[in-house]
N, CA and C atoms as an extended XYZ file, in Angstrom:
279
Properties=species:S:1:pos:R:3:atomname:S:1:resname:S:1:resid:I:1 pbc="F F F"
N        90.875      145.869       24.855 N   PHE     1
C        90.173      146.609       23.825 CA  PHE     1
C        88.682      146.508       24.071 C   PHE     1
N        87.982      147.407       23.520 N   ILE     2
C        86.527      147.345       23.581 CA  ILE     2
C        86.077      146.647       22.316 C   ILE     2
N        85.374      145.550       22.511 N   GLU     3
C        84.954      144.745       21.364 CA  GLU     3
C        84.175      145.599       20.375 C   GLU     3
N        84.444      145.387       19.116 N   ASP     4
C        83.793      146.100       18.014 CA  ASP     4
C        84.157      147.584       17.965 C   ASP     4
N        85.176      147.997       18.712 N   ALA     5
C        85.591      149.402       18.659 CA  ALA     5
C        86.421      149.614       17.399 C   ALA     5
N        86.095      150.654       16.666 N   ASP     6
C        86.854      150.923       15.457 CA  ASP     6
C        87.779      152.121       15.621 C   ASP     6
N        87.744      152.739       16.777 N   LYS     7
C        88.634      153.864       17.047 CA  LYS     7
C        88.877      153.959       18.555 C   LYS     7
N        90.000      154.545       18.940 N   PRO     8
C        90.277      154.678       20.376 CA  PRO     8
C        89.311      155.657       21.039 C   PRO     8
N        89.096      155.450       22.327 N   SER     9
C        88.239      156.370       23.090 CA  SER     9
C        88.906      157.727       23.253 C   SER     9
N        90.223      157.707       23.484 N   ILE    10
C        90.985      158.951       23.662 CA  ILE    10
C        92.342      158.792       23.002 C   ILE    10
N        92.984      159.898       22.782 N   THR    11
C        94.360      159.925       22.310 CA  THR    11
C        95.123      160.880       23.209 C   THR    11
N        96.233      160.393       23.765 N   LEU    12
C        97.059      161.255       24.603 CA  LEU    12
C        97.878      162.171       23.706 C   LEU    12
N        98.098      163.374       24.176 N   ARG    13
C        98.924      164.341       23.437 CA  ARG    13
C       100.108      164.704       24.321 C   ARG    13
N       101.296      164.371       23.863 N   GLY    14
C       102.477      164.646       24.673 CA  GLY    14
C       102.471      163.855       25.968 C   GLY    14
N       101.838      162.689       25.944 N   GLY    15
C       101.790      161.841       27.133 CA  GLY    15
C       100.779      162.282       28.170 C   GLY    15
N        99.876      163.171       27.793 N   ASP    16
C        98.899      163.689       28.752 CA  ASP    16
C        97.514      163.734       28.117 C   ASP    16
N        96.510      163.857       28.971 N   PHE    17
C        95.125      163.950       28.515 CA  PHE    17
C        94.841      165.327       27.938 C   PHE    17
N        93.918      165.373       27.008 N   ASN    18
C        93.370      166.640       26.551 CA  ASN    18
C        92.460      167.119       27.679 C   ASN    18
N        92.647      168.330       28.196 N   PRO    19
C        91.817      168.806       29.311 CA  PRO    19
C        90.316      168.684       29.046 C   PRO    19
N        89.900      168.798       27.796 N   SER    20
C        88.468      168.701       27.492 CA  SER    20
C        87.937      167.276       27.648 C   SER    20
N        88.830      166.282       27.744 N   ASP    21
C        88.407      164.894       27.945 CA  ASP    21
C        88.135      164.573       29.415 C   ASP    21
N        88.517      165.465       30.321 N   MET    22
C        88.365      165.209       31.749 CA  MET    22
C        87.073      165.833       32.260 C   MET    22
N        86.364      165.085       33.127 N   ASN    23
C        85.159      165.667       33.723 CA  ASN    23
C        85.503      166.261       35.089 C   ASN    23
N        84.527      166.794       35.783 N   ARG    24
C        84.808      167.484       37.054 CA  ARG    24
C        85.297      166.536       38.139 C   ARG    24
N        85.024      165.226       37.984 N   ASP    25
C        85.513      164.231       38.942 CA  ASP    25
C        86.900      163.714       38.552 C   ASP    25
N        87.501      164.330       37.541 N   LYS    26
C        88.822      163.960       37.013 CA  LYS    26
C        88.842      162.547       36.440 C   LYS    26
N        87.701      162.158       35.863 N   LEU    27
C        87.607      160.905       35.123 CA  LEU    27
C        87.694      161.246       33.639 C   LEU    27
N        88.132      160.293       32.855 N   VAL    28
C        88.300      160.506       31.417 CA  VAL    28
C        86.947      160.255       30.756 C   VAL    28
N        86.237      161.313       30.471 N   GLU    29
C        84.835      161.244       30.037 CA  GLU    29
C        84.593      160.375       28.797 C   GLU    29
N        85.339      160.527       27.704 N   PRO    30
C        85.063      159.668       26.537 CA  PRO    30
C        85.288      158.185       26.852 C   PRO    30
N        86.317      157.884       27.638 N   LEU    31
C        86.586      156.498       28.026 CA  LEU    31
C        85.490      155.980       28.951 C   LEU    31
N        85.052      156.791       29.887 N   LEU    32
C        83.969      156.413       30.798 CA  LEU    32
C        82.707      156.069       30.020 C   LEU    32
N        82.370      156.906       29.058 N   ARG    33
C        81.182      156.670       28.229 CA  ARG    33
C        81.301      155.339       27.475 C   ARG    33
N        82.461      155.094       26.858 N   ASP    34
C        82.649      153.863       26.094 CA  ASP    34
C        82.654      152.625       26.985 C   ASP    34
N        83.281      152.726       28.147 N   LEU    35
C        83.316      151.581       29.059 CA  LEU    35
C        81.941      151.279       29.646 C   LEU    35
N        81.163      152.300       29.941 N   LYS    36
C        79.786      152.069       30.422 CA  LYS    36
C        78.963      151.375       29.340 C   LYS    36
N        79.143      151.782       28.119 N   ARG    37
C        78.436      151.147       27.005 CA  ARG    37
C        78.861      149.674       26.889 C   ARG    37
N        80.157      149.410       27.032 N   GLU    38
C        80.668      148.035       26.959 CA  GLU    38
C        80.152      147.199       28.134 C   GLU    38
N        80.100      147.779       29.310 N   LYS    39
C        79.585      147.073       30.489 CA  LYS    39
C        78.120      146.699       30.275 C   LYS    39
N        77.339      147.599       29.724 N   ALA    40
C        75.932      147.315       29.437 CA  ALA    40
C        75.802      146.227       28.381 C   ALA    40
N        76.663      146.254       27.371 N   ARG    41
C        76.642      145.221       26.337 CA  ARG    41
C        76.945      143.852       26.932 C   ARG    41
N        77.950      143.784       27.777 N   LEU    42
C        78.301      142.515       28.420 CA  LEU    42
C        77.168      142.020       29.320 C   LEU    42
N        76.552      142.930       30.054 N   ALA    43
C        75.438      142.555       30.931 CA  ALA    43
C        74.253      142.038       30.127 C   ALA    43
N        74.013      142.629       28.967 N   SER    44
C        72.884      142.197       28.141 CA  SER    44
C        73.110      140.803       27.563 C   SER    44
N        74.373      140.397       27.494 N   GLN    45
C        74.706      139.062       27.008 CA  GLN    45
C        74.839      138.057       28.149 C   GLN    45
N        74.544      138.520       29.361 N   GLY    46
C        74.626      137.635       30.516 CA  GLY    46
C        76.049      137.407       30.982 C   GLY    46
N        76.965      138.252       30.579 N   SER    47
C        78.368      138.103       30.943 CA  SER    47
C        78.670      138.930       32.180 C   SER    47
N        78.287      138.426       33.348 N   THR    48
C        78.527      139.162       34.590 CA  THR    48
C        79.219      138.308       35.630 C   THR    48
N        79.751      137.158       35.246 N   ASP    49
C        80.473      136.271       36.153 CA  ASP    49
C        81.756      136.957       36.616 C   ASP    49
N        82.032      136.907       37.923 N   ASP    50
C        83.231      137.544       38.466 CA  ASP    50
C        84.517      136.993       37.876 C   ASP    50
N        84.499      135.763       37.411 N   GLU    51
C        85.702      135.158       36.847 CA  GLU    51
C        85.771      135.309       35.328 C   GLU    51
N        84.843      135.988       34.733 N   ASP    52
C        84.780      136.145       33.282 CA  ASP    52
C        85.886      137.081       32.810 C   ASP    52
N        86.693      136.636       31.853 N   ASP    53
C        87.773      137.462       31.321 CA  ASP    53
C        87.245      138.723       30.637 C   ASP    53
N        85.979      138.737       30.228 N   ASP    54
C        85.404      139.940       29.621 CA  ASP    54
C        85.302      141.080       30.630 C   ASP    54
N        85.354      140.752       31.906 N   GLU    55
C        85.200      141.757       32.959 CA  GLU    55
C        86.543      142.287       33.460 C   GLU    55
N        87.630      141.917       32.815 N   VAL    56
C        88.966      142.326       33.236 CA  VAL    56
C        89.513      143.363       32.256 C   VAL    56
N        90.112      144.414       32.794 N   ILE    57
C        90.773      145.423       31.977 CA  ILE    57
C        92.259      145.085       31.957 C   ILE    57
N        92.817      144.940       30.756 N   TYR    58
C        94.238      144.666       30.594 CA  TYR    58
C        94.947      145.956       30.208 C   TYR    58
N        96.008      146.281       30.933 N   PHE    59
C        96.781      147.490       30.676 CA  PHE    59
C        98.120      147.144       30.070 C   PHE    59
N        98.462      147.875       29.047 N   GLU    60
C        99.806      147.831       28.492 CA  GLU    60
C       100.202      149.278       28.250 C   GLU    60
N       101.261      149.707       28.889 N   ALA    61
C       101.681      151.097       28.773 CA  ALA    61
C       103.140      151.155       28.335 C   ALA    61
N       103.453      152.158       27.579 N   ALA    62
C       104.825      152.366       27.143 CA  ALA    62
C       105.685      152.809       28.325 C   ALA    62
N       106.944      152.445       28.264 N   ARG    63
C       107.887      152.906       29.291 CA  ARG    63
C       107.823      154.432       29.339 C   ARG    63
N       107.811      154.963       30.519 N   GLY    64
C       107.772      156.411       30.675 CA  GLY    64
C       106.374      156.984       30.790 C   GLY    64
N       105.354      156.124       30.701 N   THR    65
C       103.983      156.619       30.882 CA  THR    65
C       103.844      157.150       32.296 C   THR    65
N       103.301      158.319       32.428 N   LYS    66
C       103.156      158.943       33.743 CA  LYS    66
C       102.177      158.139       34.599 C   LYS    66
N       102.527      157.993       35.881 N   TYR    67
C       101.694      157.219       36.794 CA  TYR    67
C       100.271      157.764       36.852 C   TYR    67
N       100.116      159.078       36.928 N   TYR    68
C        98.764      159.615       37.070 CA  TYR    68
C        97.896      159.322       35.841 C   TYR    68
N        98.502      159.127       34.673 N   VAL    69
C        97.726      158.762       33.476 CA  VAL    69
C        97.123      157.373       33.684 C   VAL    69
N        97.953      156.432       34.147 N   ILE    70
C        97.459      155.081       34.421 CA  ILE    70
C        96.415      155.118       35.537 C   ILE    70
N        96.686      155.889       36.572 N   GLU    71
C        95.751      155.999       37.696 CA  GLU    71
C        94.384      156.537       37.237 C   GLU    71
N        94.378      157.580       36.417 N   ARG    72
C        93.114      158.159       35.937 CA  ARG    72
C        92.349      157.145       35.086 C   ARG    72
N        93.053      156.379       34.277 N   ILE    73
C        92.403      155.368       33.443 CA  ILE    73
C        91.822      154.270       34.325 C   ILE    73
N        92.576      153.839       35.340 N   MET    74
C        92.066      152.806       36.249 CA  MET    74
C        90.848      153.291       37.027 C   MET    74
N        90.885      154.521       37.500 N   LYS    75
C        89.739      155.072       38.236 CA  LYS    75
C        88.528      155.236       37.321 C   LYS    75
N        88.765      155.605       36.085 N   THR    76
C        87.673      155.726       35.120 CA  THR    76
C        87.055      154.365       34.853 C   THR    76
N        87.889      153.347       34.655 N   ALA    77
C        87.388      151.987       34.420 CA  ALA    77
C        86.588      151.491       35.621 C   ALA    77
N        87.071      151.743       36.824 N   ALA    78
C        86.356      151.323       38.030 CA  ALA    78
C        85.003      152.030       38.137 C   ALA    78
N        84.964      153.313       37.783 N   ALA    79
C        83.705      154.059       37.823 CA  ALA    79
C        82.689      153.501       36.835 C   ALA    79
N        83.183      152.868       35.767 N   ALA    80
C        82.295      152.257       34.767 CA  ALA    80
C        81.884      150.838       35.159 C   ALA    80
N        82.434      150.333       36.264 N   GLY    81
C        82.056      149.004       36.732 CA  GLY    81
C        83.076      147.913       36.481 C   GLY    81
N        84.210      148.266       35.894 N   PHE    82
C        85.287      147.305       35.675 CA  PHE    82
C        86.285      147.456       36.816 C   PHE    82
N        86.340      146.477       37.704 N   VAL    83
C        87.168      146.615       38.896 CA  VAL    83
C        88.317      145.615       38.957 C   VAL    83
N        88.455      144.787       37.935 N   LYS    84
C        89.568      143.839       37.881 CA  LYS    84
C        90.540      144.290       36.802 C   LYS    84
N        91.817      144.326       37.176 N   PHE    85
C        92.846      144.821       36.278 CA  PHE    85
C        93.992      143.826       36.182 C   PHE    85
N        94.636      143.798       35.038 N   ARG    86
C        95.857      143.033       34.810 CA  ARG    86
C        96.828      143.958       34.095 C   ARG    86
N        98.079      143.887       34.485 N   LEU    87
C        99.098      144.709       33.852 CA  LEU    87
C        99.964      143.837       32.964 C   LEU    87
N       100.194      144.281       31.749 N   ALA    88
C       101.078      143.587       30.823 CA  ALA    88
C       102.451      144.232       30.909 C   ALA    88
N       103.477      143.422       31.028 N   VAL    89
C       104.833      143.930       31.162 CA  VAL    89
C       105.678      143.380       30.036 C   VAL    89
N       106.420      144.246       29.395 N   SER    90
C       107.340      143.841       28.337 CA  SER    90
C       108.755      144.013       28.870 C   SER    90
N       109.587      143.017       28.660 N   ARG    91
C       110.958      143.072       29.136 CA  ARG    91
C       111.917      143.381       28.003 C   ARG    91
N       111.488      144.148       27.030 N   SER    92
C       112.367      144.503       25.908 CA  SER    92
C       113.477      145.418       26.375 C   SER    92
N       114.610      145.281       25.747 N   VAL    93
C       115.798      146.054       26.155 CA  VAL    93
C       115.925      147.290       25.323 C   VAL    93
């Protein structure tokens, strides 16, 4: 999550992005903007250590989430300066 965020950056519709949320580089523009803001906030607090958990993006996706949706989110996060990722897996039946 983005600390102090009171609303999501984007909402998927039918498991897909709203075309207006994508920029010409096929990055998710509202998410990119929010992540850049978060990266600047962390940097202003001196939180730039490579091992800092604040610099890691944690993913949790519902079963059936399309691969390209996850890929676009990961590429958007990397473009904002977040290059470490962790995937959360649920083994619910």
